[in-house]
C-alpha positions as CSV (number, residue, x, y, z in Angstrom):
1,M,120.5,116.1,158.0
2,T,121.8,112.7,156.9
3,I,119.3,110.2,155.6
4,S,120.2,106.7,156.4
5,I,120.4,104.1,153.6
6,A,117.7,102.1,155.2
7,H,115.4,105.2,155.2
8,R,116.1,106.0,151.7
9,S,115.5,102.4,150.5
10,A,112.1,102.5,152.3
11,R,111.1,105.8,150.5
12,L,112.2,104.3,147.2
13,R,110.1,101.2,147.9
14,C,107.1,103.2,148.7
15,S,107.6,105.2,145.5
16,Y,107.7,102.0,143.3
17,I,104.6,100.7,145.1
18,E,102.7,104.0,144.2
19,I,103.9,103.8,140.5
20,S,102.6,100.3,140.3
21,K,99.2,101.3,141.7
22,Y,98.9,104.2,139.4
23,I,99.7,102.0,136.3
24,R,97.2,99.4,137.3
25,S,94.6,102.1,137.8
26,V,95.3,103.4,134.3
27,L,95.1,100.0,132.7
28,L,92.0,98.7,134.4
29,P,88.7,99.4,132.8
30,R,86.9,102.5,134.0
31,P,84.0,104.7,133.0
32,R,84.9,107.3,130.4
33,R,83.3,110.5,129.6
34,N,82.1,110.8,125.9
35,L,83.6,113.9,124.3
36,C,80.3,114.4,122.2
37,T,77.7,113.9,125.0
38,G,79.3,114.5,128.3
39,Q,77.9,111.2,129.5
40,L,79.9,108.6,131.5
41,E,80.0,105.3,129.7
42,S,81.2,101.8,130.7
43,C,84.3,100.4,128.9
44,N,83.2,96.8,129.4
45,V,79.8,96.5,128.0
46,R,79.1,96.5,124.3
47,H,75.4,97.6,124.0
48,R,73.0,96.0,121.5
49,P,72.5,98.3,118.6
50,G,69.4,100.4,119.1
51,A,69.0,99.5,122.8
52,R,68.5,102.2,125.3
53,R,70.9,102.5,128.2
54,A,69.5,103.4,131.7
55,G,69.1,107.1,131.9
56,Q,69.8,107.6,128.3
57,R,67.8,110.4,126.7
58,S,66.1,110.4,123.3
59,I,68.1,111.1,120.2
60,S,67.1,114.8,120.3
61,S,68.6,115.2,123.7
62,W,72.0,113.9,122.9
63,K,74.2,117.0,123.0
64,L,77.7,117.9,122.2
65,A,79.3,119.0,125.5
66,Q,82.5,121.0,125.8
67,L,85.7,119.1,124.7
68,D,87.6,119.4,128.0
69,R,90.5,116.9,127.5
70,S,91.7,117.4,131.0
71,S,88.4,116.2,132.5
72,A,87.7,113.4,130.0
73,H,88.8,110.8,132.5
74,P,88.5,112.4,136.0
75,E,91.1,111.0,138.3
76,D,92.2,111.7,141.9
77,P,95.4,113.9,142.2
78,P,98.6,111.8,141.8
79,D,100.0,110.4,145.1
80,A,102.4,112.7,146.6
81,A,105.2,110.0,146.7
82,L,104.7,109.4,142.9
83,A,104.8,113.3,142.3
84,E,108.0,113.6,144.5
85,F,109.6,110.7,142.6
86,A,109.0,111.8,139.1
87,G,107.8,115.4,139.4
88,L,104.2,116.6,139.2
89,D,104.5,117.9,135.6
90,S,105.7,114.5,134.4
91,V,102.9,112.6,136.2
92,N,100.2,115.0,134.8
93,S,101.7,114.6,131.2
94,W,101.8,110.8,131.6
95,K,98.2,110.9,132.9
96,T,97.0,112.9,129.9
97,I,98.9,110.6,127.4
98,F,97.7,107.4,129.0
99,Q,93.9,108.6,129.2
100,S,94.0,109.8,125.6
101,F,95.6,106.5,124.3
102,D,93.2,104.3,126.4
103,N,90.1,106.1,125.3
104,A,91.0,105.8,121.6
105,S,91.8,102.1,122.1
106,Q,88.4,101.4,123.7
107,H,86.5,103.2,121.0
108,V,88.1,101.2,118.3
109,V,87.2,98.0,120.3
110,L,83.7,99.0,120.6
111,S,83.3,99.9,116.9
112,D,81.8,97.4,114.5
113,Q,84.5,96.3,112.0
114,H,81.8,95.4,109.5
115,S,79.9,98.6,109.6
116,W,81.1,100.0,106.4
117,K,80.3,96.8,104.6
118,A,76.8,97.1,106.2
119,L,76.5,100.7,105.1
120,R,77.3,99.7,101.5
121,Q,74.6,97.1,101.6
122,L,71.9,99.3,103.1
123,N,72.9,102.1,100.7
124,A,72.1,99.6,97.8
125,E,68.8,98.6,99.4
126,W,67.6,102.2,100.1
127,K,68.3,103.3,96.7
128,S,65.0,101.7,95.4
129,S,62.9,101.6,98.7
130,P,64.2,104.0,101.3
131,P,62.5,103.4,104.9
132,Q,60.6,106.2,106.7
133,D,62.8,105.7,109.7
134,S,65.5,103.0,109.9
135,G,66.0,102.6,113.6
136,H,69.5,101.4,112.7
137,T,72.2,102.4,115.2
138,V,75.8,102.1,114.1
139,T,79.2,102.7,115.6
140,I,81.8,103.2,113.1
141,C,85.3,104.7,112.6
142,G,86.9,106.8,109.9
143,Y,88.5,110.0,109.1
144,V,86.6,113.4,109.2
145,T,87.3,115.5,106.2
146,S,85.1,118.3,104.9
147,H,83.0,120.2,107.4
148,R,80.0,122.4,106.4
149,P,78.2,124.3,109.3
150,T,74.6,125.7,109.0
151,S,72.4,127.5,111.5
152,R,70.4,124.1,112.3
153,A,73.2,121.4,111.9
154,H,76.8,120.8,111.0
155,F,77.4,118.5,108.0
156,M,80.6,116.4,108.0
157,Q,82.1,113.9,105.5
158,L,83.2,110.7,107.1
159,V,85.7,108.5,105.0
160,D,86.5,104.9,105.7
161,A,89.9,103.4,106.6
162,D,90.9,102.8,103.0
163,L,89.9,106.4,102.0
164,A,87.5,104.9,99.5
165,D,84.0,105.2,100.7
166,S,82.3,108.1,102.5
167,V,79.1,108.9,104.2
168,Q,77.5,112.2,105.4
169,L,77.4,113.0,109.2
170,V,74.6,115.2,110.5
171,I,75.1,116.8,113.8
172,S,72.0,118.8,115.0
173,T,72.5,122.2,116.7
174,G,68.7,122.5,117.6
175,D,69.4,121.5,121.3
176,F,72.5,122.3,123.3
177,V,74.2,120.4,126.1
178,D,71.3,119.0,128.3
179,G,68.0,119.8,126.7
180,R,67.1,122.8,129.1
181,E,67.4,125.6,126.7
182,N,63.9,126.8,127.4
183,E,64.9,127.4,130.9
184,R,68.0,129.4,130.0
185,G,68.5,132.8,129.0
186,A,69.7,134.1,125.6
187,E,73.2,134.8,126.9
188,E,73.6,131.3,128.3
189,Q,72.2,129.7,125.2
190,N,74.7,131.7,123.0
191,E,77.5,130.6,125.3
192,S,76.4,127.1,124.9
193,R,76.4,127.5,121.0
194,L,80.0,128.8,121.2
195,R,81.2,125.9,123.2
196,F,79.4,123.6,120.7
197,R,81.2,125.2,117.8
198,A,84.5,125.3,119.5
199,A,84.2,121.6,120.2
200,L,83.7,120.7,116.6
201,A,86.3,123.1,115.5
202,E,88.9,120.9,117.2
203,I,88.1,118.1,114.8
204,K,90.4,119.1,112.0
205,P,90.2,117.5,108.5
206,H,92.0,114.0,108.5
207,T,91.2,113.5,112.2
208,P,90.4,109.9,112.9
209,V,87.1,109.6,114.9
210,A,84.8,107.0,116.3
211,V,81.0,107.9,115.6
212,R,77.8,106.5,117.0
213,G,74.6,107.5,115.6
214,R,71.3,106.4,113.8
215,L,71.0,105.7,110.1
216,H,68.5,107.8,108.1
217,P,67.6,108.1,104.5
218,R,69.3,111.0,102.8
219,K,66.5,113.5,101.8
220,H,68.6,115.7,99.5
221,K,70.9,113.9,97.1
222,P,74.2,115.5,96.6
223,A,74.8,117.5,93.3
224,G,77.5,116.4,90.9
225,G,79.6,113.3,90.8
226,T,79.6,110.3,88.6
227,Q,77.2,107.4,89.2
228,V,79.2,104.2,89.6
229,G,77.0,101.3,90.7
230,D,75.1,102.4,93.9
231,A,77.6,105.1,94.8
232,L,78.6,108.5,93.6
233,Q,82.3,109.1,92.7
234,M,83.0,112.4,94.2
235,L,86.2,114.5,94.7
236,D,86.8,114.9,98.3
237,P,88.9,118.1,98.9
238,Y,91.2,116.5,101.3
239,T,91.5,112.8,100.2
240,G,90.8,113.0,96.4
241,K,88.4,110.6,94.7
242,V,85.9,108.8,97.0
243,S,82.8,106.7,96.5
244,L,80.0,108.6,98.4
245,L,77.0,106.6,99.7
246,P,74.3,108.9,98.5
247,H,71.1,107.2,99.9
248,L,71.8,107.4,103.6
249,E,73.4,109.6,106.3
250,I,74.3,109.2,110.0
251,H,72.6,111.5,112.6
252,V,75.3,111.8,115.2
253,Q,74.7,110.8,118.8
254,A,78.4,110.8,119.9
255,I,81.7,111.6,118.1
256,D,85.1,111.0,119.6
257,P,88.4,112.1,118.1
258,L,91.0,109.0,118.3
259,N,93.9,111.2,117.7
260,S,94.7,114.8,116.8
261,W,95.9,116.6,113.8
262,P,98.8,119.1,113.9
263,Q,97.8,122.7,114.2
264,G,98.7,124.7,111.0
265,L,99.2,121.7,108.8
266,T,97.2,121.9,105.6
267,A,96.8,118.6,103.6
268,D,94.4,118.7,100.7
269,S,94.2,116.9,97.4
270,D,95.9,119.9,95.6
271,T,98.9,120.1,97.9
272,Q,102.3,118.8,96.6
273,F,104.3,117.2,99.5
274,P,108.1,116.5,99.2
275,P,109.2,112.9,99.7
276,E,109.8,113.7,103.4
277,H,106.1,113.5,103.8
278,R,105.3,110.5,101.9
279,H,102.6,109.6,104.3
280,L,100.7,112.7,103.5
281,T,101.0,112.0,99.8
282,F,99.3,108.8,100.4
283,R,96.5,110.5,102.5
284,T,95.7,113.1,99.8
285,K,96.5,111.4,96.5
286,D,93.9,108.8,95.3
287,A,95.9,108.0,92.2
288,L,98.9,106.9,94.3
289,R,96.6,104.8,96.5
290,D,94.8,103.2,93.4
291,R,98.3,102.3,91.9
292,I,99.5,100.7,95.1
293,K,96.1,98.8,95.4
294,L,96.4,97.5,91.9
295,R,99.9,96.4,92.5
296,S,98.8,94.4,95.4
297,M,95.9,92.8,93.4
298,L,98.3,91.9,90.5
299,H,100.8,90.4,92.9
300,A,98.1,88.1,94.5
301,S,96.5,87.1,91.1
302,C,99.8,86.4,89.4
303,A,101.0,84.1,92.3
304,Q,97.7,82.2,92.3
305,H,97.8,81.8,88.5
306,L,101.3,80.4,88.5
307,Q,100.5,78.1,91.3
308,T,97.7,76.7,89.2
309,E,100.1,76.1,86.4
310,G,102.2,74.0,88.7
311,F,104.9,76.6,89.8
312,Q,106.4,76.6,93.4
313,E,107.2,79.8,95.1
314,V,110.7,79.5,96.6
315,E,112.3,82.2,98.5
316,T,116.0,82.7,97.9
317,P,118.5,84.5,100.3
318,L,119.2,88.2,100.2
319,L,122.6,87.8,101.8
320,F,124.5,86.6,98.9
321,K,128.2,86.7,97.8
322,S,129.9,89.0,95.3
323,T,130.1,87.5,91.8
324,P,130.7,89.4,88.6
325,E,127.3,89.2,86.9
326,G,127.5,92.5,85.1
327,A,126.3,95.3,87.4
328,R,127.7,97.0,90.5
329,E,126.6,95.3,93.8
330,Y,125.8,96.5,97.2
331,L,128.1,95.1,99.8
332,V,127.0,94.3,103.4
333,P,130.0,94.2,105.7
334,T,130.3,91.7,108.6
335,R,132.1,91.7,111.9
336,Q,134.5,89.1,110.5
337,K,137.4,91.2,109.3
338,G,137.6,91.5,105.5
339,Y,134.4,89.6,104.8
340,A,131.2,91.0,103.3
341,Y,127.9,89.7,101.8
342,A,126.5,91.2,98.6
343,L,122.9,91.9,98.0
344,P,121.7,89.9,94.9
345,Q,121.5,91.6,91.4
346,S,118.8,88.8,90.7
347,P,118.3,85.3,92.1
348,Q,119.8,84.0,88.8
349,Q,122.3,81.5,90.3
350,Y,119.9,80.3,93.0
351,K,117.2,79.5,90.6
352,Q,119.5,77.6,88.4
353,V,120.5,75.6,91.3
354,L,116.9,74.8,92.1
355,M,116.6,73.5,88.6
356,A,119.5,71.0,89.4
357,S,117.7,70.3,92.7
358,G,114.5,68.7,91.3
359,V,112.3,71.9,91.4
360,S,110.7,71.8,87.9
361,K,108.9,75.2,88.0
362,Y,110.0,78.1,90.1
363,F,108.8,81.5,90.8
364,Q,109.2,84.3,93.4
365,F,108.6,88.0,93.7
366,A,112.2,88.6,94.2
367,R,113.9,91.8,95.7
368,C,116.9,92.9,93.6
369,F,119.7,95.4,94.2
370,R,121.9,97.1,91.7
371,D,124.2,100.1,92.4
372,E,123.3,102.0,89.2
373,D,122.4,105.7,88.4
374,L,118.7,106.4,89.0
375,R,116.3,107.2,86.2
376,A,112.6,107.5,86.0
377,D,112.2,103.7,85.3
378,R,115.1,102.5,87.6
379,Q,115.6,102.1,91.3
380,P,118.5,100.8,93.3
381,E,116.2,98.2,94.8
382,F,113.4,96.7,92.8
383,T,111.0,93.8,92.5
384,Q,111.0,91.4,89.7
385,L,108.7,88.4,89.1
386,D,111.2,85.7,88.6
387,F,110.7,82.3,86.8
388,E,112.6,79.2,85.8
389,M,111.5,76.1,84.1
390,A,113.3,72.7,83.9
391,F,113.2,70.6,80.7
392,A,112.0,73.7,78.9
393,D,113.2,75.8,75.9
394,S,112.6,79.5,75.2
395,S,109.3,79.1,73.4
396,K,107.7,77.3,76.5
397,V,108.8,80.1,78.8
398,M,107.6,82.8,76.5
399,S,104.2,81.1,76.1
400,T,103.8,80.8,79.9
401,I,104.6,84.6,80.1
402,E,102.1,85.4,77.4
403,R,99.3,83.6,79.4
404,L,100.2,85.5,82.5
405,L,100.0,88.8,80.7
406,L,97.0,88.2,78.4
407,E,94.8,86.2,80.8
408,I,95.7,87.9,84.3
409,M,97.5,91.2,84.2
410,W,95.9,93.1,81.3
411,P,92.3,92.1,82.2
412,L,92.9,92.9,86.0
413,A,94.2,96.4,84.9
414,G,91.2,96.9,82.6
415,R,93.4,97.2,79.4
416,E,92.3,94.1,77.6
417,N,90.6,96.3,74.9
418,L,93.9,98.1,74.3
419,L,95.9,95.0,73.2
420,N,97.5,95.4,69.8
421,L,98.9,91.7,69.0
422,E,99.6,92.3,65.4
423,G,102.8,93.6,64.2
424,S,103.0,96.8,62.2
425,N,105.2,95.6,59.4
426,T,106.5,92.5,57.6
427,H,109.5,92.3,59.9
428,F,107.2,90.8,62.6
429,S,106.8,87.1,62.9
430,R,104.2,85.0,64.8
431,L,106.5,82.0,65.2
432,F,109.6,81.8,67.3
433,N,112.5,79.5,67.0
434,R,111.0,77.9,63.8
435,S,113.9,75.7,63.4
436,T,113.4,73.7,66.7
437,S,109.8,74.4,67.7
438,N,106.3,74.9,66.3
439,T,105.0,76.6,69.4
440,A,102.9,79.4,68.1
441,L,103.1,82.7,70.2
442,K,100.4,85.2,70.4
443,L,102.7,88.2,70.5
444,P,104.7,89.5,67.7
445,V,108.4,88.7,67.4
446,I,111.1,90.8,65.9
447,E,114.8,90.1,65.6
448,Y,117.3,92.5,67.3
449,G,118.9,93.4,63.9
450,H,115.7,94.3,62.4
451,A,114.5,96.2,65.5
452,M,117.8,98.3,65.4
453,S,117.6,98.9,61.6
454,R,113.8,99.9,61.5
455,Y,113.4,101.7,64.8
456,G,117.0,102.5,66.0
457,S,116.3,100.6,69.4
458,D,116.2,97.3,70.9
459,K,113.1,98.3,72.6
460,P,111.0,99.3,69.5
461,D,107.6,100.9,69.6
462,P,105.9,100.3,66.4
463,R,102.6,102.1,67.3
464,W,103.3,105.4,65.8
465,G,105.2,104.4,62.6
466,A,108.2,106.6,61.8
467,E,110.2,103.6,60.5
468,I,113.8,104.1,59.6
469,Q,114.8,103.4,56.0
470,N,118.3,103.3,54.4
471,I,119.1,106.2,52.1
472,D,122.6,105.4,51.0
473,F,121.6,106.4,47.5
474,I,122.0,110.0,48.3
475,P,125.0,111.6,46.4
476,N,128.4,111.7,48.2
477,Q,128.2,115.5,48.4
478,S,125.2,115.2,50.6
479,K,126.8,112.7,52.7
480,S,129.8,114.9,53.3
481,M,127.5,117.6,54.5
482,L,126.2,115.2,57.2
483,S,129.4,113.5,58.3
484,S,133.1,113.3,57.8
485,L,132.9,109.4,58.0
486,N,134.2,107.5,55.0
487,N,131.5,105.6,53.3
488,P,129.0,105.8,56.2
489,T,125.6,104.2,56.5
490,V,122.9,106.9,55.9
491,E,119.3,106.5,57.4
492,M,116.2,108.5,57.6
493,F,112.7,108.5,59.2
494,K,109.7,110.7,58.7
495,L,107.6,112.1,61.6
496,S,104.1,112.8,60.4
497,M,103.0,116.2,61.9
498,N,99.1,115.9,61.3
499,D,98.8,118.7,58.7
500,N,100.9,121.2,60.6
501,A,102.1,124.2,58.5
502,P,105.7,124.0,57.5
503,S,106.4,127.0,59.5
504,E,105.1,125.4,62.6
505,S,107.2,122.4,62.0
506,H,110.3,124.6,61.6
507,A,109.5,126.2,65.0
508,F,109.1,122.7,66.6
509,V,112.4,121.5,65.2
510,S,114.2,124.6,66.6
511,D,112.7,124.0,69.9
512,F,113.7,120.4,69.9
513,M,117.4,121.2,69.0
514,R,117.6,123.9,71.7
515,L,116.8,121.3,74.5
516,P,119.6,120.3,76.8
517,S,119.0,116.7,76.0
518,S,119.5,117.4,72.3
519,A,123.1,118.6,72.8
520,Q,124.4,115.2,72.2
521,F,122.9,115.1,68.6
522,S,124.9,118.3,67.8
523,T,128.2,116.8,69.0
524,N,127.9,113.4,67.7
525,P,131.2,112.4,66.3
526,E,129.5,110.2,63.6
527,G,127.7,113.1,62.1
528,L,125.1,115.7,62.5
529,P,121.4,115.1,61.9
530,G,120.2,116.5,58.6
531,I,116.6,117.7,59.2
532,A,114.2,118.7,56.3
533,I,110.5,119.9,56.3
534,F,108.5,118.9,53.4
535,D,107.2,122.2,52.0
536,V,105.7,122.3,48.4
537,S,106.4,126.0,48.2
538,R,110.1,125.5,48.3
539,P,112.5,124.0,45.6
540,L,112.2,120.3,45.4
541,N,109.6,120.5,48.2
542,G,112.2,121.3,50.7
543,L,114.5,118.4,49.8
544,A,117.0,120.2,47.5
545,T,119.8,119.4,50.0
546,F,119.7,115.9,48.5
547,G,119.7,116.7,44.9
548,Y,117.0,116.1,42.3
549,E,117.3,112.3,41.9
550,A,117.7,111.5,45.6
551,A,114.9,114.0,46.5
552,E,112.6,112.1,44.1
553,R,113.3,108.8,45.6
554,I,113.0,110.0,49.2
555,E,109.5,111.5,48.4
556,K,108.5,108.1,46.7
557,A,109.8,106.1,49.7
558,F,108.3,108.2,52.6
559,D,105.3,109.8,50.9
560,P,105.4,112.9,53.1
561,E,102.6,115.6,53.5
562,P,103.3,119.3,53.8
563,G,104.8,120.0,57.3
564,D,106.1,116.5,57.9
565,I,109.8,116.2,59.3
566,L,112.3,114.2,57.7
567,V,115.5,113.4,59.7
568,A,118.7,111.9,58.2
569,Q,121.7,110.7,60.3
570,T,124.9,108.9,59.4
571,R,126.6,106.2,61.2
572,Q,129.7,103.9,60.9
573,R,129.0,100.9,58.7
574,R,129.3,98.0,61.0
575,P,127.0,95.5,62.8
576,F,124.7,96.9,65.4
577,S,125.6,96.8,69.1
578,G,124.1,98.3,72.2
579,G,120.6,99.4,72.8
580,S,120.0,102.2,70.3
581,T,121.3,104.3,67.5
582,M,121.6,108.1,67.5
583,L,118.9,108.3,64.9
584,G,116.7,105.9,67.0
585,Q,117.2,108.3,70.0
586,I,116.2,111.3,67.9
587,R,113.2,109.5,66.6
588,Q,112.1,108.6,70.1
589,R,112.7,112.0,71.8
590,M,111.2,114.0,68.9
591,H,107.9,111.9,69.0
592,E,107.8,112.5,72.9
593,L,108.2,116.2,72.4
594,A,105.4,116.2,69.8
595,V,103.0,114.4,72.1
596,K,103.9,116.6,75.0
597,H,103.1,119.7,73.0
598,A,99.9,118.2,71.5
599,V,101.3,118.5,68.1
600,I,100.3,114.8,67.4
601,D,98.2,112.4,69.4
602,A,99.6,109.8,71.8
603,P,99.1,106.2,70.8
604,K,96.0,104.7,72.3
605,M,96.7,101.0,72.1
606,D,99.2,98.8,73.9
607,S,102.1,97.2,71.8
608,L,103.5,94.0,73.3
609,L,106.2,92.1,71.5
610,W,109.2,89.9,71.8
611,V,112.7,90.9,70.8
612,V,115.0,87.9,70.0
613,D,118.4,86.9,68.4
614,F,120.5,89.4,70.5
615,P,124.3,89.1,70.1
616,L,125.6,86.8,72.8
617,F,128.4,89.1,73.7
618,S,128.9,93.0,73.3
619,P,131.7,95.3,73.7
620,I,132.3,96.5,77.3
621,E,130.8,100.0,78.1
622,E,132.6,102.6,80.2
623,D,129.8,102.6,82.8
624,S,129.4,98.8,83.1
625,P,131.9,96.6,84.9
626,G,131.0,93.6,82.8
627,Q,132.1,90.3,84.1
628,G,135.7,91.5,84.7
629,G,137.3,89.6,82.0
630,S,140.2,90.6,79.8
631,A,138.6,89.8,76.4
632,G,137.2,93.3,75.9
633,I,133.6,92.0,75.7
634,C,131.0,91.0,78.2
635,S,127.8,89.1,78.1
636,T,124.9,91.0,76.5
637,H,122.4,89.4,79.0
638,H,124.4,87.6,81.6
639,P,127.1,84.9,81.3
640,F,124.7,82.0,81.8
641,T,122.8,82.5,78.5
642,A,123.2,79.8,76.1
643,P,124.1,80.4,72.4
644,K,121.2,79.8,70.0
645,S,121.0,76.4,68.6
646,G,122.2,75.7,65.1
647,Q,125.3,77.8,65.1
648,N,129.0,77.0,64.6
649,L,130.1,77.1,68.2
650,W,133.7,77.3,67.2
651,N,132.9,81.0,66.6
652,L,132.7,81.3,70.4
653,I,136.6,81.0,70.3
654,K,137.3,82.5,66.9
655,A,134.6,85.4,66.6
656,P,132.6,85.6,69.7
657,S,130.8,88.9,68.7
658,T,129.1,87.1,65.8
659,V,127.4,84.4,68.0
660,I,123.6,84.8,68.6
661,G,122.3,84.2,72.1
662,D,119.1,82.3,72.9
663,H,117.9,85.5,74.7
664,Y,114.5,87.1,74.5
665,D,113.2,90.5,75.7
666,L,109.6,91.5,76.4
667,V,108.9,95.1,75.2
668,V,105.7,97.0,76.1
669,N,105.0,100.5,74.4
670,G,108.7,100.9,73.8
671,V,109.9,99.9,77.4
672,E,111.6,96.7,78.2
673,V,109.8,95.1,81.0
674,G,111.5,91.8,81.2
675,G,114.1,89.5,79.7
676,G,115.1,85.9,79.8
677,S,117.1,83.1,78.1
678,R,117.8,79.6,77.7
679,R,120.6,78.7,80.2
680,I,123.9,76.9,79.8
681,H,123.2,73.7,81.8
682,H,126.6,71.9,81.2
683,A,129.3,72.8,83.7
684,R,132.2,72.4,81.3
685,M,130.5,74.6,78.6
686,Q,129.8,77.3,81.3
687,E,133.6,77.1,82.2
688,V,134.6,77.6,78.5
689,I,132.5,80.9,78.6
690,F,134.0,82.1,81.8
691,R,137.6,81.1,81.2
692,D,138.1,81.0,77.3
693,V,135.7,83.5,75.9
694,L,135.4,86.2,78.6
695,K,138.7,85.5,79.9
696,M,138.0,85.8,83.5
697,Q,140.8,85.3,86.1
698,P,140.7,81.8,87.7
699,E,139.8,83.3,91.1
700,R,136.7,85.0,89.6
701,V,135.7,81.7,87.9
702,E,136.0,80.0,91.4
703,D,133.5,82.5,92.6
704,F,130.8,80.4,90.7
705,R,132.0,77.2,91.9
706,H,128.7,76.3,93.7
707,L,126.8,77.0,90.5
708,L,129.3,74.8,88.4
709,N,129.0,72.0,90.9
710,A,125.3,72.1,90.8
711,L,125.3,72.0,86.9
712,E,127.8,69.1,86.9
713,A,125.3,67.0,89.0
714,G,123.1,66.1,86.1
715,C,121.3,69.6,85.7
716,P,118.4,69.3,83.1
717,P,118.2,71.8,80.3
718,H,116.3,74.8,81.6
719,A,115.1,78.3,80.7
720,G,113.7,81.3,82.6
721,F,112.6,84.8,82.6
722,A,112.4,87.9,84.9
723,L,109.6,90.4,84.6
724,G,110.3,93.9,86.1
725,F,107.2,94.1,88.2
726,D,107.8,97.8,89.1
727,R,108.0,98.9,85.6
728,L,105.2,96.8,84.3
729,V,102.9,98.1,86.9
730,A,103.9,101.7,86.0
731,L,103.1,101.1,82.4
732,L,99.6,99.5,83.4
733,T,98.7,102.6,85.4
734,N,99.9,105.2,82.8
735,T,102.8,106.7,84.7
736,D,106.3,107.2,83.5
737,S,108.1,106.8,86.8
738,V,108.4,103.7,88.9
739,R,108.3,105.9,91.9
740,D,104.6,106.2,91.5
741,V,103.9,102.4,92.1
742,I,106.4,102.0,95.1
743,A,105.2,102.9,98.5
744,F,108.7,104.3,99.6
745,P,110.9,104.9,96.6
746,K,114.5,106.0,96.5
747,Y,115.4,109.4,95.0
748,Q,118.6,111.1,93.7
749,H,121.7,109.3,94.9
750,G,119.7,106.4,96.0
751,R,118.4,108.2,99.1
752,D,115.1,107.8,100.9
753,P,114.2,111.3,102.3
754,F,111.4,110.0,104.3
755,V,113.5,108.0,106.8
756,G,116.8,109.7,105.9
757,S,118.7,106.9,104.5
758,P,121.5,106.1,103.9
759,S,122.9,107.5,107.1
760,L,126.4,108.2,108.2
761,L,128.2,105.4,110.0
762,S,129.3,106.2,113.6
763,E,132.8,105.6,114.7
764,E,131.7,102.7,116.7
765,Q,130.0,101.1,113.7
766,L,133.0,101.6,111.7
767,R,135.2,99.8,114.3
768,T,132.6,97.0,114.7
769,Y,132.7,96.2,111.0
770,H,136.4,96.9,110.5
771,L,135.8,99.8,108.2
772,G,137.4,103.2,107.6
773,V,136.6,106.3,105.7
774,L,139.1,107.6,103.2
775,G,139.0,111.3,102.7
776,T,136.0,113.6,103.5
777,H,132.4,112.6,103.2
778,D,130.8,113.3,99.7
779,T,128.8,116.5,99.7
780,P,125.7,115.0,98.0
781,W,125.0,112.9,101.1
782,K,124.7,115.8,103.4
783,G,121.3,116.7,102.1
784,F,118.3,115.4,100.3
785,V,117.8,116.6,96.8
786,T,114.8,115.4,95.0
């Protein structure tokens, strides 16, 4: 039979009308059945706490009915036209979803947002004077975690939305369903108990719920835990550390699940989740939540402090342009053929332009991007707390940073008692830039050359000693055993082993040299490490390799104890460059292994210091693009750093590697957490650096024309700093990885396994942005390796 177009249109119109009626019926308020009591309740009226509704039974008669989701909101069968249009199965599925979502939404609306705050206040009051019967009725939301059933009651733990506070729920099993147990037989009562337990069994750990009940003083205080104020710090098996309110409990009248928990999924505080389940790591690991919370507090407090010091927070663009600042960039293609943005390595150029624009003090929490290999303390996208100050020199900027650290960040992290502001040796100075400024700094200052010679690193950690000393006095025969270099520099450090037996120290050294990371020490072209164990039972106390006279001088210089380790290393006799020497790396890694194996104790204090007087230029390294010039050198910091005052600036042309930059790094516990410099504020001086020192191509110099134009327009002298916020928060929270202080970090190859980024571009996307793929896709991008 042929159906006319008019008839078909009429049927379709009727179907649309029925759909509209159904949706309106779902969205309009209607009575709902409480999953705990079985009672129908109004969705419109918020009852006064403690007031009785009409027909409401006493507390003892509130019962848990069977959790029948299909009858939670009884509705008439769907209209036949709607079922014909969409299918009966789809209509029933929509109905269940709409009802569940609407029920949860209504419960959240009815809950008192301040209930947890009120519970904390009552808990403090009831600690000293608990009432006989409080009469308080509360409606509250949270997560159910642990569940302990007994013959007379079920005890549950309810944790607040922040997974910080918890309270005990008591659900009585004395009466069942409707209070007529005495009229029922044993079999019917048993069936009622089974339905009751099945209803509670559906509420799995981590289920969000809305609870209504009456507050009562808690008669039996929980065992264990640590008293912190009015609460007990307990270990919840599912969410980790929580603060239990021990002086009250909620006797439940109604409990409604607001969502479900997947069947078969276990998530407790001992479970280790892969990055794909980052949300479950948050839910179960209190340490991660605490770090993210402290990060938020530090962010807010730093911003407030800087604003009180006259700084303006100015946001700079994320879609920048490609300029050769020193690191690989992330490019963002556009639909304009051949054109792309670059994500900023830092806001360096924008903030210098702000100095030329009349903004005297600038700061922002800047997102930065660098296409670098990942490490524990490095991410491809990171946050830095960025500063710039007009009419300022380096000392003013450093003093500003010190106030932020010592007055805000360390006290907020609870580490003010761990500060060690005194240098450990005479190479530390308490005054910076003595020739031009008398500004006293609170943190010790060490020059780059001294840091490299004494610690073998431009990120020195002086807390555990082991200073490097020159031992060029050893005989040439001993030098030839260490290296084939002609007239090398020979240096040594001593690692104190806390009275370890010499045999134990020998075993430790063997373990150290067998590590894969130690292979570079055995293949160093400048020489092998010479390792001696001080042992009074051996000839010349274990130092016979160095000869009688040299052994005596070494023993006098280092004053070793039996079992101490002495490590010698040769290097070419030339000025320092780069971030560390081979001996400095051995010193650092050997100490880390000794602490890891509990051979020696980890340092307990914090070391904060400034490293200054870096070379303005360094040789180009293979893994760094530098500024793209042809001079064979690159800027140690960045090409906008000014040379330090009082030098012969002709050396910029004749011997650029000898010029010292007005550059300063902040080092905390052997980790660089920030760096800054006084900037070049003259456009012509900046062009000399680009064109004549670094020998950049003219077109690359033009990439900076916007900055040169700003400098040329009467830009004042200025200096700035960038604090690595991720890295510093990691240090303040005692973790080695910045991933532990970032909500959603990147992993190997810069990937985010949680969302599956980066993703392959489709053919349509490639065409839209005028891109093509050369060859095959790299294998590492096909899977996520963590």
